[in-house]
VOMARDREN-70257 format. One line per 4 residues: number of its first residue (from 1); their letters; for each residue x, y, z of N, C-alpha, C, CB. Coordinates in Angstrom, 2 decimals, padded with zeros to 5 digits. Atoms other than C-alpha are relative to their C-alpha. Glycine has a CB too. Layout:
% VOMARDREN-70257
NUM) A) X/Y/Z/X/Y/Z/X/Y/Z/X/Y/Z  ...
END
This chain:
% VOMARDREN-70257
1) MTAV) 001.00/-000.32/001.00/027.44/-119.32/059.07/000.25/-000.85/-001.24/000.03/001.50/-000.35  -000.10/000.87/001.16/026.74/-121.59/056.12/-000.29/000.78/-001.28/-000.95/-001.18/000.14  000.23/-000.65/001.29/027.04/-120.42/052.54/-001.22/-000.63/-000.67/001.25/-000.12/-000.91  001.21/000.47/000.66/023.79/-120.70/050.61/000.14/000.25/-001.50/-001.27/000.71/000.57
5) TQQA) -000.01/-000.16/001.45/023.73/-121.34/046.88/-001.33/-000.44/-000.55/001.15/-000.81/-000.65  001.26/000.36/000.63/020.66/-121.42/044.72/000.27/-000.96/-001.13/-000.76/001.24/-000.49  -000.14/000.97/001.07/020.29/-124.41/042.45/-001.17/000.16/-000.95/000.07/-001.44/000.57  001.03/-000.18/001.02/018.37/-124.14/039.22/-000.54/-001.35/-000.44/000.55/000.79/-001.21
9) SRRA) 000.56/001.23/000.56/016.17/-126.68/037.53/000.80/-000.42/-001.22/-001.49/000.20/-000.38  -000.75/000.50/001.15/017.33/-128.68/034.53/000.12/001.05/-001.10/-000.66/-001.23/-000.55  -000.03/-001.02/001.05/016.44/-125.87/032.14/-000.56/001.29/000.57/-000.80/-000.46/-001.26  000.44/-001.24/-000.63/016.24/-122.73/034.15/000.15/001.15/-000.98/000.80/000.28/001.29
13) ASTS) -000.08/-001.20/000.84/015.50/-119.50/032.33/000.47/001.14/000.88/-001.38/000.33/-000.67  -000.46/-001.14/-000.76/017.39/-116.47/033.47/-001.03/001.12/-000.10/001.39/000.48/-000.51  000.95/-001.10/000.02/015.45/-113.35/034.30/000.74/001.29/-000.32/-000.74/000.12/001.36  -000.59/-001.28/000.33/016.11/-109.93/032.94/-000.33/000.99/001.11/-000.51/000.51/-001.39
17) FNGL) 000.22/-000.99/-001.03/016.03/-106.72/034.95/-001.46/000.37/000.17/000.80/001.22/-000.29  001.40/-000.37/-000.13/012.37/-106.11/034.21/-000.85/-001.15/000.51/-000.53/000.48/-001.33  000.73/001.12/-000.58/011.44/-109.51/035.65/-000.54/-000.99/-001.01/-001.11/000.50/000.81  000.47/000.93/001.02/010.56/-111.14/032.33/001.05/-001.06/-000.22/-000.32/000.74/-001.32
21) KSEP) -000.95/001.08/000.21/012.12/-114.49/031.64/000.58/000.08/-001.40/-000.67/-001.37/000.23  -000.66/000.03/001.30/014.64/-114.77/028.84/000.66/-001.36/-000.17/001.03/001.15/-000.14  -000.64/001.28/000.31/016.18/-117.78/027.14/001.50/000.11/000.24/-000.30/-000.43/-001.46  -001.46/-000.04/-000.12/019.81/-118.74/027.79/000.64/000.47/-001.31/000.54/-001.39/000.38
25) ASIT) -000.67/-000.58/001.17/022.28/-117.10/025.43/000.30/-001.06/-001.06/001.30/000.68/000.41  -000.30/001.05/000.97/023.09/-120.45/023.82/-001.18/-000.27/-000.92/000.40/-001.29/000.71  001.19/000.23/000.82/019.50/-120.66/022.53/-000.27/001.20/-000.90/-001.22/-000.29/000.89  000.34/-001.20/000.76/019.03/-117.06/021.41/001.11/000.45/-000.93/-000.35/001.11/000.93
29) GTLD) -001.11/-000.41/000.84/022.48/-116.70/019.84/000.58/001.34/000.41/-000.43/000.06/-001.42  -000.50/-001.27/-000.49/023.21/-113.60/021.91/001.48/-000.10/000.33/-000.80/000.46/001.24  -001.41/-000.01/-000.34/026.86/-112.67/022.26/000.28/001.00/001.12/000.83/000.34/-001.23  -000.20/-000.87/-001.15/026.44/-110.69/025.49/000.95/-000.70/000.96/-001.36/000.34/000.70
33) PIQL) -000.99/000.67/-000.85/029.56/-111.51/027.53/-000.51/-000.28/001.41/001.24/000.83/000.07  000.50/000.20/-001.36/027.79/-111.10/030.87/-000.96/-001.17/000.05/-000.69/001.27/000.52  000.95/001.11/000.03/024.99/-113.47/029.91/000.71/-001.33/-000.25/-001.07/000.23/-001.07  -000.75/001.22/000.28/027.43/-116.02/028.48/000.77/-000.46/001.23/000.97/000.22/-001.16
37) HADA) -000.70/000.34/-001.24/029.48/-115.89/031.69/-000.98/-000.58/001.02/000.72/001.24/000.58  001.01/000.50/-000.93/026.34/-116.36/033.76/-000.49/-001.40/-000.39/-001.19/000.97/000.06  000.42/001.33/000.48/025.25/-119.32/031.60/001.05/-001.05/000.33/-000.26/000.04/-001.52  -001.08/000.94/-000.31/028.65/-120.98/032.01/000.07/-000.28/001.50/001.35/000.54/-000.51
41) HNAL) -000.05/000.13/-001.46/028.65/-120.35/035.76/-001.15/-000.88/000.49/-000.05/001.38/000.67  001.17/000.77/-000.41/025.15/-121.75/036.17/000.14/-001.47/-000.40/-001.28/000.59/-000.60  -000.14/001.38/000.47/025.89/-124.84/034.07/001.04/-000.76/000.82/000.39/-000.02/-001.48  -001.01/000.66/-000.81/029.06/-125.61/036.04/-000.48/-000.25/001.42/001.27/000.82/000.03
45) NMAV) 000.58/000.22/-001.33/027.25/-125.15/039.35/-000.94/-001.19/-000.01/-000.75/001.25/000.47  000.91/001.13/000.09/024.60/-127.60/038.21/000.75/-001.31/-000.19/-001.00/000.20/-001.14  -000.80/001.21/000.20/027.23/-130.11/037.05/000.57/-000.48/001.33/001.15/000.26/-001.01  -000.54/000.36/-001.32/028.87/-130.02/040.49/-001.12/-000.50/000.91/000.71/001.21/000.64
49) FYLR) 001.15/000.43/-000.81/025.46/-130.30/042.14/-000.36/-001.45/-000.32/-001.21/000.93/-000.25  000.34/001.37/000.40/024.68/-133.46/040.14/001.06/-000.99/000.47/-000.15/-000.09/-001.52  -001.07/000.92/-000.41/028.07/-134.99/041.01/000.06/-000.19/001.50/001.32/000.51/-000.50  -000.05/000.09/-001.47/027.70/-134.31/044.75/-001.16/-000.78/000.60/000.03/001.38/000.59
53) QPEA) 001.13/000.78/-000.50/024.48/-136.27/045.03/000.49/-001.39/000.41/-001.13/-000.11/-001.07  -000.41/001.35/-000.43/024.68/-139.66/046.83/000.12/-000.97/-001.18/-001.00/-000.56/001.01  -000.11/000.79/001.22/024.00/-141.37/043.51/000.29/001.00/-001.12/-001.33/-000.85/-000.29  -000.43/-001.03/000.95/026.00/-139.12/041.20/-000.65/-000.21/-001.37/001.53/000.00/-000.13
57) NTAA) 000.64/000.03/001.31/024.09/-138.30/038.02/001.02/000.49/-001.02/-001.30/000.88/-000.02  -001.09/-000.39/000.90/027.04/-138.34/035.65/-000.50/000.43/-001.37/000.97/-001.15/-000.15  000.54/-000.41/001.31/024.90/-138.07/032.52/-000.44/001.46/000.03/-001.19/-000.91/-000.40  000.44/-001.40/-000.12/023.33/-134.82/033.72/001.19/000.92/000.18/-000.99/000.16/001.18
61) ARRK) -001.20/-000.82/-000.21/026.70/-133.51/034.91/000.75/000.19/-001.32/000.93/-000.67/001.06  -000.67/-000.10/001.30/028.17/-134.27/031.48/-000.72/001.00/-000.91/000.07/-001.37/-000.67  000.78/-000.94/000.83/025.34/-132.41/029.71/000.26/001.44/000.43/-001.50/-000.31/000.08  -000.22/-001.35/-000.50/025.84/-129.39/031.96/001.43/000.47/-000.29/-000.27/000.05/001.50
65) AIQA) -001.38/-000.38/000.33/029.62/-129.43/031.42/000.11/000.38/-001.47/000.96/-001.16/000.33  000.00/-000.33/001.42/029.03/-129.43/027.67/-000.66/001.35/-000.23/-000.73/-001.09/-000.81  000.65/-001.32/000.11/026.64/-126.48/028.05/000.95/001.10/000.46/-001.31/000.04/000.84  -000.95/-001.00/-000.50/029.28/-124.64/030.08/001.10/000.25/-001.03/000.61/-000.46/001.34
69) LAAL) -001.03/-000.17/001.02/031.92/-125.28/027.42/-000.51/000.79/-001.20/000.52/-001.35/-000.46  000.60/-000.75/001.11/029.57/-123.98/024.73/-000.12/001.48/000.36/-001.39/-000.58/-000.36  000.11/-001.40/-000.43/028.94/-120.82/026.75/001.37/000.66/000.05/-000.68/000.10/001.37  -001.35/-000.56/-000.03/032.68/-120.33/027.30/000.55/000.22/-001.40/000.92/-000.92/000.79
73) RGLS) -000.41/-000.19/001.39/033.31/-120.81/023.59/-000.66/001.25/-000.57/-000.37/-001.25/-000.86  000.71/-001.20/000.45/030.67/-118.18/022.87/000.57/001.25/000.63/-001.49/-000.10/000.31  -000.61/-001.14/-000.68/032.25/-115.89/025.45/001.32/000.37/-000.66/000.23/-000.32/001.49  -001.26/-000.24/000.69/035.61/-116.28/023.75/-000.24/000.71/-001.33/000.75/-001.32/-000.23
77) LALE) 000.32/-000.64/001.28/034.06/-115.39/020.39/-000.49/001.43/000.19/-001.05/-000.82/-000.75  000.54/-001.35/-000.25/032.22/-112.41/021.88/001.11/000.98/000.35/-001.04/-000.05/001.14  -001.08/-000.89/-000.41/035.40/-111.02/023.38/001.00/000.26/-001.12/000.72/-000.57/001.20  -000.90/-000.19/001.14/037.41/-111.51/020.17/-000.55/001.00/-001.02/000.26/-001.34/-000.68
81) G) 000.54/-000.79/001.08/035.03/-109.85/017.81/-000.92/001.03/000.44/-000.67/-000.83/-000.96
END
């Protein structure tokens, strides 16, 4: 059995429980640890996805890695305060 992972678009919006789309935590300034963790996870998955392509898109992977670091920094701040 093969593992299936969903890949998001360049700027995917996460969905809330009621089905309405919400902006990533880095845009809204939300300090919700769960959302920040999800943002970091999604950004890192996309960075790996870009690097695994036959013609690795290093610029896109770099942008996503920076987004992941920003989300992790926000997560650190959310857990401290």
